[in-house]
N, C-alpha and C positions, 0 to 999 in steps of 0.2 A: 777057060780063061782066055781072053783075047790078048792081042799084043799091047793094047793101051794099058790094061790092068797090069800086065807083066812089067811094062816100063815104069808104071807108078810104083810098084813094089820095089823094083830095083833102085829107083831114085830115092824112095824113102829109106831103104837100108843104107844107101850111100850117105844120106844126110845124118843118120844116127852115127855112123862111123866117123864122119867128119867132126861132129860135136864131141864125141868121146875123145877124139884125138886132140881137139882144142882144150878140153878140160884137163887132159893129162899134161899138155904143154904148159898150161897156166899153173897147175900144181907143181910141176918141176921148177918153173921160174920162181914161184913163191918160196919153194924149199931152198933154192940157191941164194935168194935175195931177201930172206925173211927179216933179218935185222934192219936192213935199209928201209924196207917197206913199212915196218912197224914204226921206225923213227919218223919217216915222212908222214905217216898217218897221224901220229901223236902230235907232231908240229902243226899239221893242218887243223886238227881239232882244237888245239890251243889258240890258233890264230883266227879261227872262224866258228866260235861256239854259237853265235846267234844264227848264222846261216845254216848250220847243221840242225839246230833245234827247229828252225822254221821249216826246213825240208822234211824233217821227221814228222812234225805236226801235220804238214800238208799231205804226206803219204798216208798217215793214220786216218786223216779225214776222208781221203779218197778211197781207202781200202779198210774201212772200220770193221766190217763184218769178216773180211778175210783175216785181218790181224787178230780179232777176237777168237776166231776159230783156230788159228795157228797157236795162240797162247794156251787156249784150253786143251788142245791136243798135246802140246808139249808138256803141260803140267800133269796130264794124265799118264803120259808115257814115261815121264822122268820124276815121278813123285819121290821115290827113295833118294835119287840123286839130289834133288832140290832140298830135301830135308837134311841130308848129310852136309850139303854145302852151307846151309844156314847155320847148323850147329857148329860146324868148324869155324865159320866166319865170326860167329858170336863169341866163341871161346878165344879166338885170336884177337878180336878187336873189342872186347867187353868194356874196358875203360873208355875207349874212344866213343863207343856208342852211348855210354852213360853220360859222358861229357856233352855230347851233342844233344842228348835228351834234356839235360839240365838247361843248356843254352836255349833250346827251343821252348821249354816251359817258361823260362825267364822272359823270353821275347813275347810269348803269348800273354803272360801276366802283364808285362809293360803295355802291350797293345790294348788289353782289356782296361787297364787303369786309365790310359789316355782316352779311350772311348767313353768310359764313365765320366771322366772329367769334362769332356766336350759336351756330353749330354746334360750334365749338371749345369754347365755354363749356359747352354741353350735354355734350360728350364728357368734359371735365374733371370736371364734376359726376357724370357716370355712373361714371367711373373711381374717383372718391373714394367714391361710395356703394358700389360693388362691393367696394372694398378693405375697407370697414367691415362689409359685410353679405354677404360671399362665401358663407359657409355657408348663410345664409338663402336667397340667390338659387339656389344649386345644389339645395337641398332643394325649393324651389318648382318648379324645372325638372323634377326627378325625379318629383315628384308629378303634374305636368301630363302628362308623357310616359306615366307609368303609367296615368293615367286615360284618355288617348287610346288606348293599346294595349288596355286592357281593354274599352273601348267598341267599337272596331273594329280587331281585330288585323290583318286583311288590308289595310285602308286605311292603318293606321299603317305597315306594312312598305313599302307602295308610296310613301307620302309621304316616308319616310326615304330610300328608294332614290333618289327624284327629287331630294331636297335634296343628297344626297351627289354625285349626278351633276352637278348645277348647280355645286356648289363645285369639283368636280374639273375641269370644263370651264373654269371661270373662272381656276383656278390651274394649268393643265395644264403650261405650260413650267417653272414653278418646281418642281413636284412631280417632273416627269421629270428635271430636273437633279439634284435631291436623290437620286433613285433611282440615276441613273448614277454619281454620286459614291460612293454606298453600295456599289454593285457593284464599282467600281474598288478600293475599300478592302478588300473581302472578296469576291472572285470565287467562292470555294469554296462559299459559302452559296447564291449564285444557281445555280451549276452543280448542286448537290445538289437544289435545288428543281425545276430543269428536268428532272433525271433522274427524280425522283419523279413529276412530272406526266406525263412521257412514258411511264413504266411504267404509269401508271394509265389514260392516254388515248391510247395509242399508235395504235390503229386510227383514232380520230377525227382525230388529227394527220395521219396518212398520207392519209386521205380528203380533208382540206382541202388538202393539198399537191397531190394529184392534180387536184383541181378547179381550183386556181389555175393549175397548169401547163397544163391543157387550155384554160383561158380566156385564157392569156397565153403561148401556145406560142412565137410568133415573138419576143416580147420575151425569154423565157427563153433561147432558142437564141442570140440575139445577145449576151446577157450571158455565156453560157458561152463563146462564141468570144472575147469580149474578155478573159475571165479566162484562158483557155488561152494567148492571145498574150502577155498580161502575165507569166504565170508562166514561159513559155518565155524571154522576154527577161530576166527576173530571174535565172533559172538560168544563162543564158549569160554574164551579167555577174558572176555569183558573189555576188549580193546576198542578204541575209536575207529571210525572209517579211515581207509587209506586216502591220503591226499598227495598225489603224485602228479607230475607234469612231464611231458616229453621234452627232451633236449636234443640238440643237434650233435652229430659225431664230434665236431670240433670242441663243443662245450663239454661233452662227456670225457674226451681225452684230457682236456684241461683240468677237470675235476679229479680224474684219476691221477694225473701228475701231481696236483697239489696234495692229495691224500697220501700218495707214496712219499712225497718229500717230507710230509709231517710225521708219518709213522716210522719212516726209516731214518729219521734224523738221529744223529749221535750227540747226546748231551755232554757238554764239557763238565769237568769237575766243579768249576766255579758256578755253572748254572744249576747243577744238582744241589750244591750247598745252598744256593740262594733259595731254591724251592723248599729245601728241608727246614729253612729258618721260619717259614710260615707255620702258624699253628694249625693242626689238623681240625677237620670239622668235628664238633662234639657228637658223641654217639646218640645223644637224645634228639638232636636235630635230624640226623639220618633216620632214626626210628620214626620220628614224626612225619618225615617226608614219605617213608614207606607206607605208614598208615593212611596218610592223605591220598596217596596214589591208589592204594587198594580200595579205599572207600569211594573214590571217584570212579574207578572201574566198576565197582559193584553197583553204584547208583546208575551209571550209564547203562549197564547191562540190564538192570531191573526196569529202567524206563523204556528201553528199546527191545526188550524181549517180546517176541510175538505172543499174543494171547492164544491159548489152545483150548479147544472144547474139552470139558472134563469127561473122562471115560466112565463107563458104567461101574467099573470096580471102584473108582474114586467116589462116585455118588453114593454107592452102597456103604463104603467105608465111612463117609461123613455122616450118613443117616444112622448107622450103628453107633458111632461115637456120640451123636446128639442124644440118642435114646439112653445110652449108658450114663451120660452125664446127668440127664434128667432123673434117672433112677437113683443115682448117688445123692443128688440134692434132696430128693424125697426121703430117702433113708436118713440123711442127716437131720432133716426137719423132724422126723418121727422120734429120733433119739433125743433131740433137744427138748421136745415136748415132754417125754418121759422123765428126763432129768429135772425139768422144772417142777413137775408134779411131786417128785420125790423130795426135792429141796423144800417145797412149800409144806409138805407133810412133816418133815423132820426139823424145820426151823423153829427156834425158841425165842429169837429176838427179831425185831423188824429189820428188813433189809435196808442197808445204808447206801445211798447214792453218792459216789465220789466225783468231784469235778474233774474234767479232762484237762490235763496240762497243755497249754498252747505249744510248748516246746517238745517236739517229738523226741529229741535227743537228751532231755533232762532225766536225771535219775528217777527210777520208778519207785514210788512209795508203796510198800506192801501193806496188807490189812493189819489192823490193830489186834493185838492178842486178846482173846476173849477172857472175861473175868470168871464166868461160870459157864457150864454146859459145853456143848461141842462147837458153838460159834458158827453154825451153818446158817 
């Protein structure tokens, strides 16, 4: 170590000692004059709040990172102390904090009301001005759009497409509901448009379907199996085809809310009494409705049941039944012929032909009692 380094070390040690002595002197002065210093500081803060706030803001702006680092280190090193202080302060000033909170909420509510009132006044003025100057406003809009389109046609088209997309995304549920209602009122127009689109873009549609099926093959197979099982069950029960349509989440929630409100409604005694005053539906009408429904289901199932090729067993069974029926008819004809021969041989009087009554439900007149013989 040379002399210069030794001198520097000596001077550095002397500076540290001098600083420590000054700090000790300041602490001793503060201890002896604490009350006077606190009073002077408090008076200064009360007399110069704006100046103090400005100096504080300037210091924070100049030393933002240093202040943030200091606060973060202090919170980490004194977490328990900070928590205890907050709990004690809250317990001691609870009513005061609640009163300040209520005042702040009232002030925010008043500010919001004033803001809404100003906005409503601006809207009223804008509507009144537009009603008086609608043509002027539309002309200015058309001129502005024409100038934009002329200056940058491609940019104008892109900006218009983006505006349309933003508006469409914002009002998606409402516009979809309007389109569904329009299609329900006039399905032929939608079907014709779909047919024209498919005729023009058939290959592209098929390609998209093939790509989607390849990407979701398991999902599609499961959906097909569910559909086949449902259709099989429907046809076995004789039910008509399902007629359903997709609805938006908003419409589905609205339907669920209406259904919940209807089924969860509590009827008052007066309403129940009013309902009980009505005569019940006669049982014969209910039975007739059930018969008509069953007959309609059976007719529909019979008309829509797929034709199946008869099996070999069914063909053999029908052939055996036809042969047996022919044998029975032949045997009956043989017995009838024998009976006629016996009757002709034993008859003593000519056979009488009786006229057939036109009324099938008229009383049947039996044969006359024979005067002599057996009367055959």
